[in-house]
C-alpha angles and dihedrals in degrees: 000000000000116000121194123238096258100036114087119190120240096215110092093223093050091043091054090049091048091050092051091048092049094048096046101041114118119251116218111231116242111239114240115243119250103267095207093049095046092048090050093049091047090053091049091050092048091049092051092048092051094049096041097060095049094046091048091052093051093050097045121093118232088253092052091049089051093052092047092050092049091049092050092048091051091050092045096048100027096227111127116206116247121248096008125117 
């Protein structure tokens, strides 16, 4: 009789069997990530993030920067401006 993880039997004998099965089942170890690869990928992501913000700022017009700042402020403080779409 296979019992799902969330379904517990009502019969005391079946419940005891289910508890023993749950407590004695083998847990598969999670393999550790490759430290060199993850450090490399983290460095690449950091580099892209540093370049992206500066490049975006250079290409945006003052009006676009103003709109982006206003949108960020509204999202941060949760106060939408009236009569503006």
